[in-house]
TORDREN-739982 format. One record per residue (C-alpha): x, y, z. Coordinates in nm, 3 decimals, always signed. Example, Ala and Ser with C-alpha at 12.3 -4.5 7.8 and 13.67 -1.06 7.14 Angstrom:
2
@x:+1.230 y:-0.450 z:+0.780
@x:+1.367 y:-0.106 z:+0.714
This chain:
258
@x:+9.075 y:+10.524 z:+9.995
@x:+9.188 y:+10.272 z:+10.257
@x:+9.525 y:+10.117 z:+10.175
@x:+9.510 y:+9.745 z:+10.244
@x:+9.866 y:+9.641 z:+10.165
@x:+10.171 y:+9.803 z:+10.319
@x:+10.375 y:+9.592 z:+10.079
@x:+10.720 y:+9.642 z:+9.937
@x:+10.882 y:+9.972 z:+9.846
@x:+10.740 y:+10.119 z:+9.527
@x:+10.803 y:+10.402 z:+9.287
@x:+10.581 y:+10.580 z:+9.035
@x:+10.641 y:+10.760 z:+8.708
@x:+10.345 y:+10.982 z:+8.617
@x:+10.340 y:+11.096 z:+8.254
@x:+10.120 y:+11.401 z:+8.212
@x:+10.075 y:+11.746 z:+8.060
@x:+10.067 y:+12.061 z:+8.269
@x:+9.924 y:+12.402 z:+8.181
@x:+9.958 y:+12.671 z:+8.446
@x:+9.836 y:+12.956 z:+8.222
@x:+9.480 y:+13.019 z:+8.098
@x:+9.434 y:+12.904 z:+7.737
@x:+9.403 y:+13.261 z:+7.609
@x:+9.741 y:+13.355 z:+7.757
@x:+9.960 y:+13.111 z:+7.569
@x:+9.988 y:+12.939 z:+7.232
@x:+10.165 y:+12.628 z:+7.355
@x:+10.484 y:+12.547 z:+7.539
@x:+10.718 y:+12.543 z:+7.242
@x:+11.056 y:+12.649 z:+7.379
@x:+11.279 y:+12.485 z:+7.636
@x:+11.247 y:+12.796 z:+7.853
@x:+10.867 y:+12.782 z:+7.844
@x:+10.865 y:+12.414 z:+7.931
@x:+11.118 y:+12.456 z:+8.211
@x:+10.912 y:+12.743 z:+8.356
@x:+10.599 y:+12.526 z:+8.352
@x:+10.779 y:+12.239 z:+8.525
@x:+10.917 y:+12.479 z:+8.786
@x:+10.566 y:+12.601 z:+8.867
@x:+10.469 y:+12.240 z:+8.940
@x:+10.785 y:+12.184 z:+9.144
@x:+10.716 y:+12.495 z:+9.350
@x:+10.359 y:+12.377 z:+9.408
@x:+10.487 y:+12.040 z:+9.533
@x:+10.744 y:+12.211 z:+9.756
@x:+10.469 y:+12.431 z:+9.903
@x:+10.296 y:+12.108 z:+10.010
@x:+10.602 y:+11.998 z:+10.204
@x:+10.757 y:+11.773 z:+9.941
@x:+11.113 y:+11.777 z:+9.812
@x:+11.124 y:+11.822 z:+9.436
@x:+11.360 y:+11.933 z:+9.160
@x:+11.324 y:+12.004 z:+8.789
@x:+11.594 y:+11.810 z:+8.606
@x:+11.708 y:+11.703 z:+8.262
@x:+11.599 y:+11.354 z:+8.164
@x:+11.796 y:+11.092 z:+8.353
@x:+11.768 y:+10.741 z:+8.496
@x:+11.901 y:+10.822 z:+8.840
@x:+11.706 y:+10.755 z:+9.159
@x:+11.703 y:+11.037 z:+9.415
@x:+11.564 y:+11.079 z:+9.768
@x:+11.328 y:+11.347 z:+9.630
@x:+11.068 y:+11.382 z:+9.356
@x:+11.195 y:+11.490 z:+9.016
@x:+11.021 y:+11.642 z:+8.714
@x:+11.181 y:+11.557 z:+8.380
@x:+11.096 y:+11.594 z:+8.011
@x:+10.920 y:+11.307 z:+7.837
@x:+10.950 y:+11.277 z:+7.460
@x:+10.677 y:+11.012 z:+7.437
@x:+10.405 y:+11.249 z:+7.566
@x:+10.238 y:+11.469 z:+7.306
@x:+10.005 y:+11.767 z:+7.339
@x:+9.988 y:+12.145 z:+7.327
@x:+10.053 y:+12.172 z:+7.700
@x:+10.389 y:+12.107 z:+7.866
@x:+10.472 y:+11.732 z:+7.860
@x:+10.657 y:+11.593 z:+8.158
@x:+10.715 y:+11.293 z:+8.377
@x:+10.687 y:+11.321 z:+8.753
@x:+10.908 y:+11.058 z:+8.912
@x:+10.899 y:+10.959 z:+9.277
@x:+11.179 y:+10.856 z:+9.511
@x:+11.144 y:+10.508 z:+9.661
@x:+10.818 y:+10.512 z:+9.862
@x:+10.660 y:+10.279 z:+10.115
@x:+10.339 y:+10.241 z:+10.308
@x:+10.121 y:+10.520 z:+10.440
@x:+10.388 y:+10.787 z:+10.404
@x:+10.442 y:+10.693 z:+10.040
@x:+10.072 y:+10.718 z:+9.965
@x:+10.051 y:+11.048 z:+10.151
@x:+10.319 y:+11.194 z:+9.928
@x:+10.157 y:+11.051 z:+9.616
@x:+9.823 y:+11.211 z:+9.703
@x:+9.988 y:+11.552 z:+9.748
@x:+10.163 y:+11.517 z:+9.412
@x:+9.833 y:+11.437 z:+9.238
@x:+9.679 y:+11.745 z:+9.398
@x:+9.970 y:+11.961 z:+9.284
@x:+9.949 y:+11.836 z:+8.925
@x:+9.575 y:+11.904 z:+8.915
@x:+9.625 y:+12.252 z:+9.060
@x:+9.871 y:+12.325 z:+8.776
@x:+9.611 y:+12.241 z:+8.511
@x:+9.741 y:+11.888 z:+8.469
@x:+9.578 y:+11.637 z:+8.239
@x:+9.654 y:+11.314 z:+8.056
@x:+9.582 y:+11.188 z:+7.707
@x:+9.635 y:+10.864 z:+7.516
@x:+10.009 y:+10.927 z:+7.486
@x:+10.048 y:+10.918 z:+7.866
@x:+10.122 y:+10.613 z:+8.075
@x:+10.165 y:+10.529 z:+8.441
@x:+10.466 y:+10.317 z:+8.539
@x:+10.496 y:+10.152 z:+8.878
@x:+10.815 y:+9.996 z:+9.013
@x:+10.803 y:+9.737 z:+9.290
@x:+11.121 y:+9.663 z:+9.482
@x:+11.231 y:+9.299 z:+9.477
@x:+11.516 y:+9.322 z:+9.725
@x:+11.478 y:+9.040 z:+9.973
@x:+11.486 y:+9.124 z:+10.341
@x:+11.350 y:+8.813 z:+10.509
@x:+11.618 y:+8.672 z:+10.741
@x:+11.592 y:+8.328 z:+10.582
@x:+11.659 y:+8.480 z:+10.238
@x:+11.942 y:+8.708 z:+10.352
@x:+12.116 y:+8.411 z:+10.513
@x:+12.140 y:+8.232 z:+10.180
@x:+12.453 y:+8.246 z:+9.967
@x:+12.481 y:+8.504 z:+9.690
@x:+12.408 y:+8.242 z:+9.422
@x:+12.104 y:+8.114 z:+9.611
@x:+11.969 y:+8.468 z:+9.656
@x:+12.019 y:+8.534 z:+9.285
@x:+11.817 y:+8.223 z:+9.202
@x:+11.537 y:+8.337 z:+9.434
@x:+11.513 y:+8.662 z:+9.238
@x:+11.520 y:+8.478 z:+8.904
@x:+11.236 y:+8.256 z:+9.023
@x:+11.042 y:+8.560 z:+9.139
@x:+11.086 y:+8.734 z:+8.803
@x:+10.985 y:+8.413 z:+8.629
@x:+10.671 y:+8.380 z:+8.841
@x:+10.575 y:+8.745 z:+8.785
@x:+10.604 y:+8.706 z:+8.407
@x:+10.410 y:+8.380 z:+8.395
@x:+10.138 y:+8.506 z:+8.630
@x:+10.090 y:+8.838 z:+8.448
@x:+10.087 y:+8.669 z:+8.107
@x:+9.831 y:+8.414 z:+8.226
@x:+9.585 y:+8.692 z:+8.309
@x:+9.702 y:+8.950 z:+8.056
@x:+9.435 y:+8.912 z:+7.790
@x:+9.129 y:+8.844 z:+8.006
@x:+9.236 y:+9.028 z:+8.318
@x:+9.485 y:+9.311 z:+8.298
@x:+9.379 y:+9.416 z:+7.946
@x:+9.026 y:+9.469 z:+8.078
@x:+9.166 y:+9.714 z:+8.332
@x:+9.334 y:+9.921 z:+8.061
@x:+9.201 y:+10.118 z:+7.762
@x:+9.268 y:+9.987 z:+7.411
@x:+9.561 y:+10.228 z:+7.377
@x:+9.749 y:+10.041 z:+7.654
@x:+9.679 y:+9.685 z:+7.547
@x:+9.962 y:+9.650 z:+7.297
@x:+10.156 y:+9.955 z:+7.187
@x:+10.522 y:+10.030 z:+7.136
@x:+10.569 y:+10.151 z:+7.494
@x:+10.403 y:+9.853 z:+7.666
@x:+10.410 y:+9.548 z:+7.441
@x:+10.235 y:+9.221 z:+7.517
@x:+10.442 y:+8.966 z:+7.711
@x:+10.242 y:+8.654 z:+7.620
@x:+10.492 y:+8.534 z:+7.359
@x:+10.784 y:+8.603 z:+7.592
@x:+10.609 y:+8.409 z:+7.866
@x:+10.559 y:+8.115 z:+7.628
@x:+10.931 y:+8.122 z:+7.548
@x:+11.008 y:+8.126 z:+7.919
@x:+10.776 y:+7.831 z:+7.981
@x:+10.949 y:+7.636 z:+7.703
@x:+11.287 y:+7.720 z:+7.855
@x:+11.173 y:+7.589 z:+8.192
@x:+11.076 y:+7.260 z:+8.029
@x:+11.415 y:+7.246 z:+7.859
@x:+11.678 y:+7.234 z:+8.134
@x:+11.960 y:+7.333 z:+7.900
@x:+11.780 y:+7.646 z:+7.778
@x:+11.679 y:+7.735 z:+8.132
@x:+12.047 y:+7.762 z:+8.219
@x:+12.036 y:+8.090 z:+8.024
@x:+11.815 y:+8.233 z:+8.302
@x:+12.046 y:+8.175 z:+8.598
@x:+12.084 y:+8.540 z:+8.708
@x:+11.850 y:+8.841 z:+8.689
@x:+12.088 y:+8.997 z:+8.436
@x:+12.085 y:+8.697 z:+8.202
@x:+11.710 y:+8.655 z:+8.248
@x:+11.647 y:+9.014 z:+8.138
@x:+11.891 y:+8.987 z:+7.850
@x:+11.777 y:+8.651 z:+7.713
@x:+11.405 y:+8.689 z:+7.768
@x:+11.352 y:+9.054 z:+7.673
@x:+11.659 y:+9.127 z:+7.460
@x:+11.756 y:+9.405 z:+7.700
@x:+11.434 y:+9.589 z:+7.612
@x:+11.217 y:+9.770 z:+7.862
@x:+10.907 y:+9.860 z:+7.661
@x:+10.695 y:+9.567 z:+7.775
@x:+10.389 y:+9.553 z:+7.998
@x:+10.621 y:+9.404 z:+8.259
@x:+10.980 y:+9.526 z:+8.243
@x:+11.240 y:+9.306 z:+8.415
@x:+11.543 y:+9.487 z:+8.276
@x:+11.517 y:+9.752 z:+8.546
@x:+11.608 y:+9.493 z:+8.811
@x:+11.971 y:+9.516 z:+8.698
@x:+11.983 y:+9.888 z:+8.784
@x:+11.716 y:+9.940 z:+9.050
@x:+11.634 y:+9.598 z:+9.203
@x:+11.277 y:+9.651 z:+9.085
@x:+11.027 y:+9.516 z:+8.836
@x:+10.831 y:+9.777 z:+8.642
@x:+10.464 y:+9.749 z:+8.544
@x:+10.402 y:+9.975 z:+8.244
@x:+10.050 y:+9.892 z:+8.124
@x:+9.836 y:+10.134 z:+8.322
@x:+9.692 y:+10.432 z:+8.141
@x:+9.812 y:+10.776 z:+8.240
@x:+9.634 y:+10.921 z:+8.541
@x:+9.668 y:+11.209 z:+8.785
@x:+9.392 y:+11.074 z:+9.010
@x:+9.522 y:+10.941 z:+9.339
@x:+9.266 y:+10.663 z:+9.381
@x:+9.332 y:+10.519 z:+9.034
@x:+9.708 y:+10.524 z:+9.083
@x:+9.686 y:+10.377 z:+9.434
@x:+9.456 y:+10.100 z:+9.314
@x:+9.704 y:+10.003 z:+9.041
@x:+9.988 y:+9.999 z:+9.294
@x:+9.783 y:+9.766 z:+9.513
@x:+9.717 y:+9.535 z:+9.217
@x:+10.081 y:+9.503 z:+9.113
@x:+10.190 y:+9.469 z:+9.476
@x:+9.957 y:+9.170 z:+9.491
@x:+10.112 y:+9.024 z:+9.173
@x:+10.460 y:+9.048 z:+9.325
@x:+10.338 y:+8.907 z:+9.656
@x:+10.191 y:+8.608 z:+9.469
@x:+10.526 y:+8.548 z:+9.298
@x:+10.711 y:+8.587 z:+9.629
@x:+10.516 y:+8.318 z:+9.813
């Protein structure tokens, strides 16, 4: 596929199941050792393609390499895992993503309804006019951007984004609808006193989403990563599908940025 938007830095979290043994040679990946061995096979496959990758325990750290971690929300007889990227950008980022998809497929990878695809888009401002602003002014720019992303996504959630996702990703416990939250935000904007509770990205995440991250759009991650996370996409190990979703959410952020 031709990538149209170089866009901001992005990151992906690919939930999937891997199965590197023929079905008649295993009865499931039941032990930690079996699951670790399966993840290591995938890591070695990625390394053979020129990527840096490590198998790790579950963690929320960002690294300059790909990591493969357990994922308790993924269910199946194969080995459940989450393949998490380092910060990526542009053609090189998509090149790495394509190699990862190939590696997962070569390790018998698949997805089911318990799998999701999460995409982070970096919100750090680099335009000289933005950098020159005071810290408070820059904070307010980010708050406005988060606000615009939420309102825009909610506006098209039911008759736009939901049509791009299967029923399993339209409103479940891992990616809940944001329409009510957006309505609360709109009311707060109309009420100047209430809107004062959204003066920093931290207070916006806390007051709007109650410090929760399991929404179709997760703003809480800005506090730790300077990103917004889009969680609605169904699990996929197909490069074109993942790249298309990245392009869509890049466009959402670009619309909020302008």
